[in-house]
C-alpha positions as CSV (number, residue, x, y, z in Angstrom):
1,M,137.6,97.8,118.3
2,D,135.9,101.0,119.8
3,I,134.2,99.6,122.9
4,S,132.6,102.9,123.7
5,G,131.1,103.3,120.2
6,H,129.8,99.8,120.4
7,R,128.1,100.4,123.7
8,Y,126.7,103.7,122.3
9,K,124.9,101.8,119.5
10,Q,123.6,99.2,121.8
11,N,122.4,101.5,124.7
12,R,121.5,104.9,123.3
13,Y,118.0,103.8,122.2
14,Q,117.2,102.5,125.7
15,Q,118.7,105.6,127.3
16,L,116.6,107.9,125.2
17,R,113.6,105.7,125.7
18,G,113.9,105.9,129.5
19,F,114.6,109.6,129.4
20,C,111.6,110.4,127.1
21,Y,109.2,108.3,129.1
22,A,110.3,109.9,132.3
23,A,110.0,113.4,130.8
24,A,106.6,112.7,129.4
25,A,105.3,111.2,132.7
26,G,107.2,113.6,135.0
27,S,108.2,110.5,136.9
28,V,111.0,107.9,136.7
29,S,108.9,105.3,138.5
30,K,106.0,105.8,136.0
31,A,108.5,105.5,133.1
32,A,109.9,102.3,134.6
33,K,106.4,100.8,134.9
34,R,105.6,101.7,131.3
35,M,108.9,100.1,130.1
36,G,108.5,97.0,132.3
37,R,111.8,97.7,134.1
38,S,112.9,98.6,137.6
39,Q,113.1,102.2,138.7
40,P,116.8,101.9,139.5
41,A,117.5,100.5,136.0
42,V,115.7,103.4,134.3
43,S,117.4,105.9,136.7
44,Q,120.8,104.5,135.7
45,Q,120.0,104.8,132.0
46,I,119.1,108.5,132.5
47,H,122.3,109.1,134.5
48,S,124.4,107.4,131.9
49,L,122.8,109.5,129.2
50,E,123.6,112.7,131.1
51,N,127.2,111.6,131.7
52,E,127.8,110.7,128.1
53,M,126.3,113.9,126.8
54,A,127.8,116.0,129.6
55,V,124.5,117.8,130.4
56,A,121.9,117.8,133.1
57,L,118.6,116.8,131.7
58,F,116.5,117.0,134.8
59,M,116.3,119.1,137.9
60,R,115.5,116.8,140.8
61,R,113.5,117.8,143.8
62,G,113.0,114.7,145.9
63,S,110.8,112.3,143.9
64,R,109.8,115.1,141.5
65,I,111.7,115.8,138.2
66,Q,111.6,118.7,135.9
67,L,113.3,119.1,132.5
68,T,116.2,121.6,132.2
69,H,116.6,123.7,129.1
70,D,118.9,121.0,127.6
71,G,116.4,118.4,128.6
72,E,113.6,120.2,126.8
73,L,115.7,120.4,123.7
74,L,116.6,116.8,123.7
75,F,113.0,115.7,124.5
76,E,111.8,117.7,121.6
77,M,114.3,116.0,119.3
78,A,114.2,112.5,120.6
79,M,110.5,111.8,121.4
80,P,109.4,111.7,117.7
81,L,112.2,109.2,117.0
82,I,111.2,107.0,120.0
83,E,107.6,107.0,119.0
84,Q,108.5,106.0,115.4
85,L,110.7,103.2,116.6
86,E,108.1,102.0,119.1
87,H,105.6,101.6,116.3
88,L,108.0,100.6,113.6
89,D,106.9,96.9,113.4
90,E,103.2,97.9,113.3
91,Q,103.8,100.6,110.7
92,F,106.1,98.3,108.6
93,N,103.5,95.5,108.5
94,H,100.8,98.0,107.6
95,R,102.8,99.6,104.8
96,R,103.9,96.2,103.6
97,L,100.4,95.0,103.2
98,E,98.9,98.3,102.2
99,V,97.4,98.3,98.7
100,D,95.8,101.7,98.6
101,E,98.9,103.4,97.3
102,G,101.9,102.4,95.2
103,H,102.4,101.5,91.6
104,I,102.2,98.5,89.3
105,E,104.2,97.8,86.2
106,V,102.4,95.6,83.6
107,A,103.8,94.4,80.2
108,A,101.2,93.9,77.4
109,G,100.9,94.0,73.7
110,T,98.9,96.6,71.7
111,S,95.9,94.4,71.2
112,T,95.8,93.5,74.9
113,I,96.0,97.1,76.0
114,L,93.5,98.3,73.4
115,Y,90.8,95.5,73.6
116,F,91.3,93.3,76.6
117,L,92.6,95.5,79.5
118,P,90.4,98.6,79.4
119,K,87.5,97.3,81.4
120,H,89.7,95.6,83.9
121,V,92.0,98.7,84.3
122,G,88.8,100.8,84.7
123,A,87.5,98.5,87.5
124,F,90.8,98.5,89.3
125,R,91.3,102.2,89.1
126,R,87.9,102.8,90.5
127,A,88.7,100.5,93.4
128,H,92.2,101.8,93.9
129,P,92.5,105.4,92.6
130,K,95.8,106.1,94.3
131,I,97.7,103.2,92.8
132,E,99.6,104.2,89.7
133,L,99.3,101.7,86.8
134,H,102.0,101.7,84.2
135,L,101.3,99.8,81.0
136,H,104.4,98.9,79.0
137,N,103.4,98.4,75.4
138,V,105.7,95.7,74.2
139,T,105.7,92.4,72.2
140,G,105.4,89.1,74.0
141,V,109.1,88.4,73.8
142,E,110.0,91.9,75.1
143,G,107.4,91.4,77.9
144,L,109.1,88.2,79.0
145,E,112.5,90.0,79.0
146,R,111.2,92.8,81.2
147,L,109.5,90.3,83.5
148,R,112.8,88.4,83.9
149,T,114.8,91.5,84.5
150,G,112.4,92.9,87.1
151,L,111.2,95.9,85.0
152,V,107.6,94.8,85.3
153,D,105.6,93.0,88.0
154,F,103.7,90.7,85.5
155,A,102.5,90.5,81.9
156,V,99.1,90.1,80.4
157,G,98.2,88.6,77.0
158,P,98.4,85.4,75.0
159,L,101.3,83.1,75.3
160,M,101.9,80.5,72.6
161,T,104.5,78.5,74.5
162,V,105.2,78.6,78.3
163,P,108.9,78.5,79.3
164,A,109.9,76.6,82.4
165,D,110.5,79.7,84.5
166,I,107.1,81.2,83.6
167,E,103.6,80.6,84.9
168,F,100.6,81.3,82.6
169,H,97.2,81.7,84.2
170,P,94.5,81.7,81.5
171,I,91.5,84.1,81.8
172,V,89.5,83.9,78.6
173,S,89.8,82.6,75.0
174,Y,88.7,84.2,71.8
175,D,88.0,82.7,68.4
176,P,89.8,83.8,65.2
177,V,87.8,85.5,62.4
178,V,88.5,86.3,58.8
179,I,87.7,90.0,58.0
180,T,87.1,91.3,54.5
181,S,85.7,94.4,52.9
182,L,81.9,94.6,52.5
183,G,80.5,92.4,49.7
184,H,83.7,90.4,49.4
185,P,83.3,87.0,47.6
186,L,84.4,85.1,50.7
187,A,81.4,86.5,52.6
188,R,79.1,84.9,50.0
189,Q,80.5,81.4,50.4
190,K,78.1,78.9,52.0
191,K,81.0,76.9,53.4
192,L,84.3,78.6,53.7
193,T,87.4,76.6,53.2
194,L,91.1,77.3,54.1
195,G,92.0,76.9,50.5
196,Q,89.6,79.8,49.6
197,I,91.1,82.0,52.2
198,S,94.7,81.3,51.0
199,R,93.8,82.6,47.5
200,Y,93.4,86.2,48.6
201,P,96.2,88.7,49.6
202,L,96.7,88.9,53.3
203,I,97.2,91.9,55.5
204,L,99.0,90.7,58.7
205,P,100.8,92.2,61.7
206,P,104.6,92.1,61.7
207,R,106.0,88.6,61.4
208,N,107.6,88.7,64.9
209,L,104.2,88.7,66.5
210,S,102.1,85.7,67.3
211,T,99.3,86.3,64.7
212,W,101.8,85.8,61.9
213,T,103.1,82.6,63.4
214,M,99.5,81.3,63.8
215,V,98.6,82.0,60.2
216,D,101.9,80.7,58.8
217,S,101.8,77.4,60.7
218,T,98.2,76.8,59.8
219,F,98.7,77.2,56.1
220,K,101.9,75.2,56.1
221,K,100.2,72.4,58.1
222,H,97.7,72.0,55.3
223,G,100.2,72.4,52.5
224,L,98.8,75.7,51.3
225,S,100.7,78.6,49.9
226,Y,99.6,82.2,50.7
227,H,100.6,85.7,49.9
228,V,101.1,88.6,52.4
229,A,100.3,91.8,50.5
230,M,100.9,94.1,53.5
231,E,102.6,93.9,56.9
232,V,101.3,96.6,59.2
233,G,101.2,97.1,63.0
234,G,98.0,97.0,65.0
235,W,94.5,95.6,64.3
236,E,93.0,99.0,64.0
237,V,95.3,99.8,61.1
238,I,94.7,96.3,59.6
239,K,91.0,96.8,59.7
240,K,91.2,100.1,58.0
241,Y,93.1,98.7,55.0
242,V,90.8,95.7,54.8
243,E,87.9,98.1,54.7
244,L,89.6,99.7,51.7
245,N,89.7,96.3,50.0
246,M,93.5,96.1,49.9
247,G,93.4,92.5,51.2
248,I,91.8,90.3,53.8
249,S,93.1,89.4,57.3
250,I,92.8,86.9,60.1
251,I,92.4,88.5,63.6
252,I,91.0,87.5,66.9
253,S,87.3,88.3,67.7
254,I,88.2,90.5,70.6
255,G,89.4,93.0,68.1
256,I,85.9,93.4,66.5
257,T,83.9,96.2,68.1
258,G,80.8,96.0,65.8
259,Q,81.5,99.5,64.4
260,E,83.6,98.4,61.5
261,K,82.5,98.4,57.9
262,L,83.7,94.8,57.4
263,E,82.5,91.3,56.7
264,V,83.4,89.1,59.8
265,I,83.5,85.4,59.1
266,P,84.1,82.8,61.9
267,A,87.4,81.0,61.3
268,G,87.7,78.8,64.5
269,E,87.5,75.8,62.3
270,F,90.8,76.6,60.7
271,F,92.8,78.7,63.2
272,P,93.3,78.1,67.0
273,Q,91.7,80.2,69.7
274,R,93.8,82.8,71.4
275,T,93.8,82.6,75.1
276,Y,94.6,85.7,77.2
277,G,95.9,85.4,80.6
278,V,98.3,86.6,83.3
279,V,102.0,85.8,82.8
280,L,104.1,85.5,86.0
281,L,107.8,84.8,86.7
282,R,107.9,81.7,89.0
283,S,110.7,83.1,91.2
284,K,109.1,86.6,91.6
285,I,107.0,87.5,94.7
286,L,104.3,90.0,93.8
287,T,103.7,93.2,95.7
288,P,100.4,93.5,97.4
289,Q,99.2,96.0,94.8
290,A,100.2,93.7,91.9
291,R,98.6,90.7,93.6
292,R,95.4,92.6,94.0
293,F,95.3,93.4,90.3
294,V,96.2,89.8,89.3
295,N,93.4,88.4,91.5
296,M,91.0,90.9,89.9
297,L,91.9,89.7,86.5
298,L,91.8,86.0,87.3
299,N,88.4,86.4,89.0
300,A,87.0,88.4,86.1
301,G,85.4,85.3,84.6
302,E,85.8,81.6,83.9
303,L,87.8,80.5,80.9
304,G,85.6,80.4,77.9
305,S,85.1,81.5,74.3
306,E,83.6,84.9,73.5
């Protein structure tokens, strides 16, 4: 074992600390007072430093000290390091709790990014313009995978089932609606039934997404057959083809902006609400930046239908 190297690692900081304080104050006794140590102890630290570095750091004239050329060079190099180390705990805690800078990684589906998140992202960006927000456009399954592997801080969107290692914090629920082209026969029905809906060709998102599962399980539960005429990605695309009377669809009311040329028929009687919320990994500790965004989302409004 290298005893001298071990002592170096233990003592060099204190040696440099005593030297820098003495150089800054022009007095060993003032340095000792600042450090809460005796003057002989600080003098010994400086002498040891000079011996180990084989240089004279001070010219001594009685009680007065003055830096040599070597002392000035070492002071210039060492003082910034001592100041940083002296304030390391304070700076570390400040940076650790700092939320004005940094980045957040969020997993979300297309509908969540397009319809649900914009107003929340806008509010967060106005409050924290220096925090970078990265939205990962992925499916629900992919979002859980990225959450578990640490690629994202959290996910946002609906969650049909909640695994044991996941927390789901609901924010708001939306009702399903049937959308058809203008003047469609379903829009003229006084009382719409699930059987009537099942008779028309459907335009649905890909079958690996939750909307398809919702529609399929509802029809099967009531023993009704149905026909999917088209499978396309994204509600905006679906709405366009429904406008062209190529089929009807069942989407969530959050996807209706009011600018569409569509018939919009409430369907909450037949299909379940879709609840959007924050998806967290139980074992993951959020960064202060991510926690701030999560709190903003959860405080956005009480759980309810829109």
